[in-house]
LUMZA-246695 format. One record per atom (N, C-alpha, C, O): residue number from 1; residue in one letter; atom name; x negated, y, z negated. Coordinates in Angstrom, 2 decimals. Each point is the difference from the previous one (the first is absolute). Last residue first. Example, Ala and Ser with C-alpha at 12.3 -4.5 7.8 and 13.67 -1.06 7.14 Angstrom:
% LUMZA-246695
+-----+---------+-------+---------+---------+---------+
! num ! residuo ! atomo !       u !       v !       w !
+-----+---------+-------+---------+---------+---------+
!   2 !       S !     N !  -12.85 !   -2.25 !   -7.08 !
!   2 !       S !    CA !   -0.82 !    1.19 !   -0.06 !
!   2 !       S !     C !    0.77 !    1.09 !   -0.73 !
!   2 !       S !     O !   -0.51 !    1.11 !   -0.17 !
!   1 !       A !     N !    0.22 !   -6.83 !    0.24 !
!   1 !       A !    CA !    0.89 !    1.19 !    0.00 !
!   1 !       A !     C !   -0.90 !    1.20 !    0.00 !
!   1 !       A !     O !   -1.04 !   -0.02 !   -0.66 !
+-----+---------+-------+---------+---------+---------+
//
This chain:
% LUMZA-246695
+-----+---------+-------+---------+---------+---------+
! num ! residuo ! atomo !       u !       v !       w !
+-----+---------+-------+---------+---------+---------+
!  78 !       X !     N !    3.20 !  -30.72 !    8.31 !
!  78 !       X !    CA !   -0.04 !    1.00 !   -1.04 !
!  78 !       X !     C !   -0.94 !    0.59 !   -1.02 !
!  78 !       X !     O !    0.39 !    0.90 !   -0.74 !
!  77 !       X !     N !   -0.26 !   -3.62 !    5.74 !
!  77 !       X !    CA !   -0.70 !    0.54 !   -1.20 !
!  77 !       X !     C !    1.05 !    0.43 !   -0.71 !
!  77 !       X !     O !    0.78 !    0.40 !    0.87 !
!  76 !       X !     N !    0.06 !   -1.62 !    4.14 !
!  76 !       X !    CA !    0.55 !   -0.55 !   -1.03 !
!  76 !       X !     C !   -0.32 !    0.37 !   -2.01 !
!  76 !       X !     O !    0.81 !   -0.12 !   -0.92 !
!  75 !       X !     N !   -2.17 !    2.54 !    4.97 !
!  75 !       X !    CA !   -0.49 !   -1.05 !    0.37 !
!  75 !       X !     C !    0.48 !   -1.15 !   -1.32 !
!  75 !       X !     O !   -0.79 !   -0.63 !   -0.70 !
!  74 !       X !     N !    2.75 !    5.06 !    1.37 !
!  74 !       X !    CA !   -0.05 !   -0.73 !    0.63 !
!  74 !       X !     C !   -0.20 !   -0.88 !    0.71 !
!  74 !       X !     O !    0.58 !   -0.41 !    1.01 !
!  73 !       X !     N !   -1.20 !    3.03 !   -5.56 !
!  73 !       X !    CA !    1.12 !   -1.68 !    0.24 !
!  73 !       X !     C !   -0.07 !   -0.14 !    1.18 !
!  73 !       X !     O !    0.08 !   -1.22 !    0.14 !
!  72 !       X !     N !   -3.52 !    3.33 !   -0.40 !
!  72 !       X !    CA !   -0.26 !   -0.83 !   -0.38 !
!  72 !       X !     C !    1.22 !   -1.08 !    0.01 !
!  72 !       X !     O !    0.10 !   -1.19 !    0.30 !
!  71 !       X !     N !   -0.10 !    6.13 !    0.76 !
!  71 !       X !    CA !   -0.99 !   -1.87 !    1.04 !
!  71 !       X !     C !    0.14 !   -0.42 !   -0.31 !
!  71 !       X !     O !    0.71 !   -0.68 !    0.74 !
!  70 !       X !     N !    1.26 !    3.84 !   -3.49 !
!  70 !       X !    CA !    0.66 !   -0.57 !    0.54 !
!  70 !       X !     C !   -0.82 !   -0.84 !    1.46 !
!  70 !       X !     O !    0.42 !   -0.90 !    0.73 !
!  69 !       X !     N !   -2.74 !    2.85 !   -3.88 !
!  69 !       X !    CA !    0.29 !   -0.97 !   -0.24 !
!  69 !       X !     C !    1.10 !   -0.32 !    0.33 !
!  69 !       X !     O !    0.37 !   -1.05 !   -0.52 !
!  68 !       X !     N !   -3.09 !    4.14 !    2.08 !
!  68 !       X !    CA !   -0.71 !   -1.03 !   -0.22 !
!  68 !       X !     C !    1.16 !   -1.44 !   -0.22 !
!  68 !       X !     O !    0.06 !   -1.08 !    0.57 !
!  67 !       X !     N !    1.63 !    5.47 !    0.01 !
!  67 !       X !    CA !   -0.73 !   -0.48 !    1.01 !
!  67 !       X !     C !   -0.15 !   -1.26 !    0.27 !
!  67 !       X !     O !    0.48 !   -0.75 !    0.85 !
!  66 !       X !     N !   -0.09 !    3.86 !   -5.20 !
!  66 !       X !    CA !    1.36 !   -0.90 !    0.73 !
!  66 !       X !     C !   -0.27 !   -0.88 !    0.83 !
!  66 !       X !     O !    0.19 !   -1.17 !   -0.32 !
!  65 !       X !     N !   -3.77 !    3.39 !   -0.61 !
!  65 !       X !    CA !    0.18 !   -0.79 !   -1.16 !
!  65 !       X !     C !    1.36 !   -1.15 !    0.38 !
!  65 !       X !     O !    0.16 !   -1.22 !    0.10 !
!  64 !       X !     N !   -2.03 !    5.21 !    2.20 !
!  64 !       X !    CA !   -0.21 !   -0.89 !    0.50 !
!  64 !       X !     C !   -0.09 !   -1.48 !   -1.09 !
!  64 !       X !     O !   -0.60 !   -1.06 !    0.21 !
!  63 !       X !     N !    3.36 !    5.20 !   -1.25 !
!  63 !       X !    CA !    0.33 !   -0.41 !    1.34 !
!  63 !       X !     C !   -0.62 !   -0.85 !    1.11 !
!  63 !       X !     O !    0.53 !   -0.34 !    1.06 !
!  62 !       X !     N !   -2.18 !    2.02 !   -6.07 !
!  62 !       X !    CA !    1.31 !   -0.72 !    0.32 !
!  62 !       X !     C !    0.45 !   -0.60 !    1.16 !
!  62 !       X !     O !    0.22 !   -1.21 !    0.07 !
!  61 !       X !     N !   -4.00 !    3.99 !    0.42 !
!  61 !       X !    CA !   -0.25 !   -0.78 !   -1.07 !
!  61 !       X !     C !    1.20 !   -1.34 !    0.01 !
!  61 !       X !     O !   -0.04 !   -1.09 !    0.57 !
!  60 !       X !     N !    0.76 !    5.89 !    0.74 !
!  60 !       X !    CA !   -0.67 !   -1.18 !    0.52 !
!  60 !       X !     C !   -0.35 !   -1.21 !    0.21 !
!  60 !       X !     O !    0.28 !   -0.69 !    0.98 !
!  59 !       X !     N !    1.78 !    3.99 !   -4.37 !
!  59 !       X !    CA !    0.53 !   -1.23 !    0.84 !
!  59 !       X !     C !   -0.57 !   -0.20 !    1.25 !
!  59 !       X !     O !    0.59 !   -0.87 !    0.65 !
!  58 !       X !     N !   -3.31 !    1.97 !   -3.65 !
!  58 !       X !    CA !    0.93 !   -0.85 !   -0.42 !
!  58 !       X !     C !    0.83 !   -0.85 !    0.29 !
!  58 !       X !     O !    0.21 !   -1.20 !   -0.15 !
!  57 !       X !     N !   -2.50 !    5.59 !    1.55 !
!  57 !       X !    CA !   -1.34 !   -0.92 !    0.12 !
!  57 !       X !     C !    1.13 !   -1.28 !   -0.47 !
!  57 !       X !     O !    0.11 !   -0.68 !    1.02 !
!  56 !       X !     N !    1.52 !    4.24 !   -0.84 !
!  56 !       X !    CA !   -0.02 !    0.10 !    1.29 !
!  56 !       X !     C !   -0.58 !   -0.91 !   -0.14 !
!  56 !       X !     O !    0.13 !   -0.72 !    0.99 !
!  55 !       X !     N !    0.18 !    2.64 !   -5.22 !
!  55 !       X !    CA !    1.80 !   -0.49 !    0.47 !
!  55 !       X !     C !   -0.43 !   -1.16 !    1.59 !
!  55 !       X !     O !    0.57 !   -1.08 !    0.15 !
!  54 !       X !     N !   -5.15 !    4.16 !   -1.54 !
!  54 !       X !    CA !    0.60 !   -1.31 !   -0.95 !
!  54 !       X !     C !    1.26 !   -1.09 !    0.42 !
!  54 !       X !     O !   -0.09 !   -1.19 !    0.32 !
!  53 !       X !     N !   -0.18 !    5.38 !    1.27 !
!  53 !       X !    CA !   -1.02 !   -0.54 !    0.81 !
!  53 !       X !     C !    0.18 !   -1.99 !   -0.58 !
!  53 !       X !     O !    0.43 !   -1.08 !    0.39 !
!  52 !       X !     N !    1.92 !    5.17 !   -2.25 !
!  52 !       X !    CA !    0.61 !   -0.64 !    1.62 !
!  52 !       X !     C !   -0.90 !   -0.81 !    0.26 !
!  52 !       X !     O !    0.45 !   -0.93 !    0.67 !
!  51 !       X !     N !   -2.17 !    2.89 !   -4.40 !
!  51 !       X !    CA !    1.82 !   -1.03 !   -0.18 !
!  51 !       X !     C !    0.36 !   -0.46 !    1.12 !
!  51 !       X !     O !    0.42 !   -1.14 !    0.20 !
!  50 !       X !     N !   -4.01 !    4.68 !   -0.15 !
!  50 !       X !    CA !   -0.65 !   -1.92 !   -0.48 !
!  50 !       X !     C !    1.26 !   -0.43 !   -0.30 !
!  50 !       X !     O !   -0.01 !   -1.23 !    0.05 !
!  49 !       X !     N !    1.32 !    5.00 !    1.48 !
!  49 !       X !    CA !   -0.39 !   -0.45 !    0.97 !
!  49 !       X !     C !   -0.80 !   -1.09 !   -0.63 !
!  49 !       X !     O !    0.05 !   -1.09 !    0.57 !
!  48 !       X !     N !    1.87 !    3.80 !   -3.76 !
!  48 !       X !    CA !    1.16 !   -0.41 !    1.24 !
!  48 !       X !     C !   -0.56 !   -0.92 !    1.21 !
!  48 !       X !     O !    0.75 !   -0.80 !    0.55 !
!  47 !       X !     N !   -3.53 !    3.20 !   -3.83 !
!  47 !       X !    CA !    0.10 !   -1.42 !   -0.41 !
!  47 !       X !     C !    1.66 !   -0.97 !    1.47 !
!  47 !       X !     O !    0.30 !   -1.04 !    0.60 !
!  46 !       X !     N !   -2.49 !    5.52 !   -0.04 !
!  46 !       X !    CA !   -0.81 !   -0.92 !    0.08 !
!  46 !       X !     C !    0.22 !   -1.38 !   -0.61 !
!  46 !       X !     O !   -0.56 !   -1.04 !    0.35 !
!  45 !       X !     N !    3.69 !    5.03 !   -0.46 !
!  45 !       X !    CA !   -0.65 !   -0.83 !    1.52 !
!  45 !       X !     C !   -0.88 !   -0.83 !    0.63 !
!  45 !       X !     O !   -0.06 !   -0.50 !    1.12 !
!  44 !       X !     N !    0.77 !    2.63 !   -5.72 !
!  44 !       X !    CA !    1.41 !   -0.52 !    0.44 !
!  44 !       X !     C !   -0.44 !   -0.58 !    1.14 !
!  44 !       X !     O !   -0.23 !   -1.21 !    0.02 !
!  43 !       X !     N !   -2.51 !    3.51 !   -1.74 !
!  43 !       X !    CA !   -1.11 !   -1.26 !   -0.25 !
!  43 !       X !     C !    1.59 !   -0.52 !    0.08 !
!  43 !       X !     O !    0.06 !   -1.20 !   -0.28 !
!  42 !       X !     N !    0.06 !    5.39 !    2.66 !
!  42 !       X !    CA !   -1.38 !   -0.58 !    0.52 !
!  42 !       X !     C !    0.34 !   -1.21 !   -1.09 !
!  42 !       X !     O !   -0.12 !   -0.99 !    0.72 !
!  41 !       X !     N !    2.64 !    3.96 !   -2.28 !
!  41 !       X !    CA !    0.37 !   -0.92 !    1.93 !
!  41 !       X !     C !   -0.47 !   -0.91 !   -0.34 !
!  41 !       X !     O !    0.37 !   -1.04 !   -0.55 !
!  40 !       X !     N !   -1.51 !    2.16 !   -4.37 !
!  40 !       X !    CA !    0.72 !    1.19 !    1.59 !
!  40 !       X !     C !    0.45 !   -1.10 !    1.41 !
!  40 !       X !     O !    0.11 !   -1.21 !    0.22 !
!  39 !       X !     N !    1.44 !    1.21 !   -6.06 !
!  39 !       X !    CA !   -0.90 !   -0.28 !    1.31 !
!  39 !       X !     C !    0.21 !    0.31 !    1.30 !
!  39 !       X !     O !    0.98 !    0.25 !    0.71 !
!  38 !       X !     N !    0.59 !    1.50 !   -5.44 !
!  38 !       X !    CA !   -0.42 !    0.68 !    1.05 !
!  38 !       X !     C !   -1.60 !   -1.09 !    1.11 !
!  38 !       X !     O !   -1.13 !    0.24 !    0.43 !
!  37 !       X !     N !    5.47 !   -0.71 !   -3.12 !
!  37 !       X !    CA !   -0.67 !   -0.10 !   -0.94 !
!  37 !       X !     C !   -2.20 !    0.83 !    0.99 !
!  37 !       X !     O !   -1.21 !    0.09 !   -0.20 !
!  36 !       X !     N !    5.62 !   -0.39 !    2.53 !
!  36 !       X !    CA !    0.15 !    1.27 !   -1.27 !
!  36 !       X !     C !   -1.10 !   -0.73 !   -0.80 !
!  36 !       X !     O !   -0.49 !    0.93 !   -0.65 !
!  35 !       X !     N !    0.52 !   -3.94 !    4.59 !
!  35 !       X !    CA !    0.04 !    1.70 !   -0.14 !
!  35 !       X !     C !    0.04 !    1.00 !   -0.48 !
!  35 !       X !     O !   -0.52 !    1.05 !    0.39 !
!  34 !       X !     N !    1.26 !   -5.89 !   -1.22 !
!  34 !       X !    CA !   -0.72 !    0.23 !   -0.11 !
!  34 !       X !     C !   -0.35 !    1.82 !    0.20 !
!  34 !       X !     O !   -0.34 !    0.84 !   -0.83 !
!  33 !       X !     N !    4.92 !   -2.64 !   -0.07 !
!  33 !       X !    CA !   -1.45 !    0.15 !   -0.64 !
!  33 !       X !     C !   -0.95 !    0.31 !    0.42 !
!  33 !       X !     O !   -0.30 !    1.13 !   -0.38 !
!  32 !       X !     N !    2.70 !   -1.93 !    4.20 !
!  32 !       X !    CA !    0.72 !    0.94 !   -0.57 !
!  32 !       X !     C !   -0.46 !    0.62 !   -1.93 !
!  32 !       X !     O !   -0.07 !    1.19 !   -0.28 !
!  31 !       X !     N !   -1.02 !   -5.59 !    2.60 !
!  31 !       X !    CA !   -0.32 !    1.65 !    1.38 !
!  31 !       X !     C !   -0.03 !    0.74 !   -1.36 !
!  31 !       X !     O !   -0.85 !    0.11 !   -0.88 !
!  30 !       X !     N !    2.89 !   -3.74 !   -0.63 !
!  30 !       X !    CA !   -1.73 !    0.33 !    0.01 !
!  30 !       X !     C !   -0.65 !    1.08 !    0.23 !
!  30 !       X !     O !   -0.79 !    0.76 !   -0.56 !
!  29 !       X !     N !    5.66 !   -1.53 !    2.03 !
!  29 !       X !    CA !   -0.48 !    0.17 !   -1.30 !
!  29 !       X !     C !   -1.57 !    0.13 !   -0.61 !
!  29 !       X !     O !   -0.50 !    0.98 !   -0.55 !
!  28 !       X !     N !    1.76 !   -1.77 !    5.14 !
!  28 !       X !    CA !    0.53 !    0.93 !   -0.39 !
!  28 !       X !     C !   -0.37 !    0.34 !   -1.53 !
!  28 !       X !     O !   -0.78 !    0.89 !   -0.35 !
!  27 !       X !     N !    0.26 !   -5.20 !    2.01 !
!  27 !       X !    CA !   -1.15 !    0.65 !    0.62 !
!  27 !       X !     C !    0.24 !    2.00 !   -0.82 !
!  27 !       X !     O !   -0.81 !    0.62 !   -0.70 !
!  26 !       X !     N !    3.92 !   -4.86 !   -0.30 !
!  26 !       X !    CA !   -1.12 !    0.54 !   -0.86 !
!  26 !       X !     C !   -1.15 !    0.16 !    0.01 !
!  26 !       X !     O !   -0.89 !   -0.24 !   -0.81 !
!  25 !       X !     N !    4.15 !    0.03 !    3.96 !
!  25 !       X !    CA !    0.53 !    1.40 !   -1.64 !
!  25 !       X !     C !   -1.00 !   -0.34 !   -1.11 !
!  25 !       X !     O !   -0.32 !    0.69 !   -0.97 !
!  24 !       X !     N !   -0.07 !   -3.54 !    5.59 !
!  24 !       X !    CA !    0.02 !    1.41 !    0.49 !
!  24 !       X !     C !    0.35 !    0.75 !   -2.01 !
!  24 !       X !     O !   -0.61 !    0.97 !   -0.47 !
!  23 !       X !     N !   -1.70 !   -5.24 !    1.93 !
!  23 !       X !    CA !    0.48 !    0.20 !   -0.98 !
!  23 !       X !     C !    0.55 !    2.15 !   -0.08 !
!  23 !       X !     O !   -0.33 !    0.95 !   -0.71 !
!  22 !       X !     N !   -2.70 !   -5.45 !    2.43 !
!  22 !       X !    CA !    1.23 !    0.70 !    1.11 !
!  22 !       X !     C !    0.83 !    0.18 !   -0.63 !
!  22 !       X !     O !    1.00 !   -0.72 !    0.10 !
!  21 !       X !     N !   -5.21 !   -0.95 !   -2.45 !
!  21 !       X !    CA !    0.94 !   -0.13 !    0.16 !
!  21 !       X !     C !    1.34 !   -0.31 !    0.99 !
!  21 !       X !     O !    0.79 !   -0.95 !    0.05 !
!  20 !       X !     N !   -5.21 !    3.27 !   -0.03 !
!  20 !       X !    CA !    0.04 !   -1.33 !    0.10 !
!  20 !       X !     C !    0.88 !   -0.76 !   -0.18 !
!  20 !       X !     O !    0.00 !   -1.02 !    0.69 !
!  19 !       X !     N !    0.09 !    5.37 !   -1.31 !
!  19 !       X !    CA !   -0.13 !   -0.15 !    1.50 !
!  19 !       X !     C !    0.08 !   -1.58 !   -0.04 !
!  19 !       X !     O !    0.86 !   -0.65 !    0.60 !
!  18 !       X !     N !   -0.61 !    2.05 !   -5.43 !
!  18 !       X !    CA !    1.78 !    0.11 !    1.00 !
!  18 !       X !     C !   -1.00 !   -0.49 !    1.90 !
!  18 !       X !     O !    0.40 !   -0.98 !    0.62 !
!  17 !       X !     N !   -3.54 !    0.65 !   -4.22 !
!  17 !       X !    CA !    0.73 !   -0.70 !    0.14 !
!  17 !       X !     C !    1.61 !    0.39 !    1.31 !
!  17 !       X !     O !    0.58 !   -0.51 !    0.96 !
!  16 !       X !     N !   -3.76 !    3.77 !   -1.87 !
!  16 !       X !    CA !   -0.45 !   -1.18 !    1.34 !
!  16 !       X !     C !    0.94 !   -1.25 !   -0.57 !
!  16 !       X !     O !    0.50 !   -0.62 !    0.94 !
!  15 !       X !     N !    0.77 !    4.35 !   -2.68 !
!  15 !       X !    CA !    0.07 !    0.53 !    0.88 !
!  15 !       X !     C !   -0.69 !   -1.08 !    0.33 !
!  15 !       X !     O !    0.66 !   -0.54 !    0.89 !
!  14 !       X !     N !   -1.42 !    0.51 !   -5.15 !
!  14 !       X !    CA !    1.89 !   -0.50 !    0.28 !
!  14 !       X !     C !   -0.07 !    0.08 !    2.20 !
!  14 !       X !     O !    0.41 !   -0.97 !    0.64 !
!  13 !       X !     N !   -4.64 !    1.80 !   -2.81 !
!  13 !       X !    CA !    0.21 !   -1.21 !    0.07 !
!  13 !       X !     C !    1.68 !   -0.48 !    0.10 !
!  13 !       X !     O !    0.53 !   -1.06 !    0.36 !
!  12 !       X !     N !   -1.74 !    5.10 !   -0.95 !
!  12 !       X !    CA !   -0.96 !   -0.23 !    0.79 !
!  12 !       X !     C !   -0.03 !   -0.83 !    0.55 !
!  12 !       X !     O !   -0.24 !   -0.02 !    1.21 !
!  11 !       X !     N !    1.93 !    1.58 !   -5.39 !
!  11 !       X !    CA !    0.89 !    0.34 !    1.20 !
!  11 !       X !     C !   -0.39 !   -0.33 !    1.93 !
!  11 !       X !     O !    0.63 !    0.20 !    1.04 !
!  10 !       X !     N !   -2.74 !   -0.91 !   -4.99 !
!  10 !       X !    CA !    0.59 !   -0.79 !   -0.78 !
!  10 !       X !     C !    0.60 !   -0.06 !    1.70 !
!  10 !       X !     O !    0.06 !   -0.87 !    0.87 !
!   9 !       X !     N !   -3.55 !    3.88 !   -1.76 !
!   9 !       X !    CA !   -0.58 !   -1.41 !    1.03 !
!   9 !       X !     C !    1.70 !   -1.17 !   -0.74 !
!   9 !       X !     O !   -0.22 !   -1.20 !   -0.12 !
!   8 !       X !     N !    0.46 !    5.80 !   -1.55 !
!   8 !       X !    CA !   -0.28 !    0.39 !    2.02 !
!   8 !       X !     C !   -0.32 !   -1.69 !    0.40 !
!   8 !       X !     O !    0.39 !   -0.51 !    1.06 !
!   7 !       X !     N !    0.19 !    0.53 !   -6.54 !
!   7 !       X !    CA !    1.07 !    0.02 !    1.14 !
!   7 !       X !     C !    0.02 !    0.42 !    1.81 !
!   7 !       X !     O !    0.79 !   -0.39 !    0.86 !
!   6 !       X !     N !   -4.20 !   -3.00 !   -3.57 !
!   6 !       X !    CA !    0.21 !    1.89 !    0.13 !
!   6 !       X !     C !    0.86 !    0.14 !    0.73 !
!   6 !       X !     O !    0.08 !   -0.35 !    1.17 !
!   5 !       X !     N !   -0.11 !   -4.48 !   -3.66 !
!   5 !       X !    CA !   -0.68 !    0.55 !    0.88 !
!   5 !       X !     C !    0.44 !    1.59 !    0.05 !
!   5 !       X !     O !    0.98 !    0.45 !   -0.58 !
!   4 !       X !     N !   -0.39 !   -4.13 !   -2.87 !
!   4 !       X !    CA !   -1.26 !    0.26 !    0.04 !
!   4 !       X !     C !   -0.38 !    1.26 !    1.61 !
!   4 !       X !     O !   -1.06 !    0.60 !    0.21 !
!   3 !       X !     N !    5.47 !   -1.95 !   -1.50 !
!   3 !       X !    CA !   -0.51 !    1.47 !   -0.89 !
!   3 !       X !     C !   -1.80 !   -0.48 !    0.14 !
!   3 !       X !     O !   -0.81 !    0.87 !   -0.31 !
!   2 !       X !     N !    4.20 !   -4.29 !    2.18 !
!   2 !       X !    CA !   -0.08 !    1.21 !    1.41 !
!   2 !       X !     C !   -0.77 !    0.91 !   -0.83 !
!   2 !       X !     O !   -0.66 !    0.75 !    0.72 !
!   1 !       X !     N !    1.66 !   -3.95 !   -2.95 !
!   1 !       X !    CA !   -1.72 !   -0.54 !    0.59 !
!   1 !       X !     C !    0.16 !    0.94 !    0.89 !
!   1 !       X !     O !   -0.96 !    0.33 !    0.69 !
+-----+---------+-------+---------+---------+---------+
//
């Protein structure tokens, strides 16, 4: 399935997944490969910023979900 992606796009997706997944070795690998393939620093930076925003939104929603869930447990409901 990944073969459907152009090599540069595949590395940008890898960078985004690494940022969202907090995987430093993955980021280092995909960053190096992206540069080797000629991906611009601007494209890498934009990809990283987008992935960070998605990750932060997910973290925020998870924190809110956990707080709501714990509030229900404290009220005696599961």
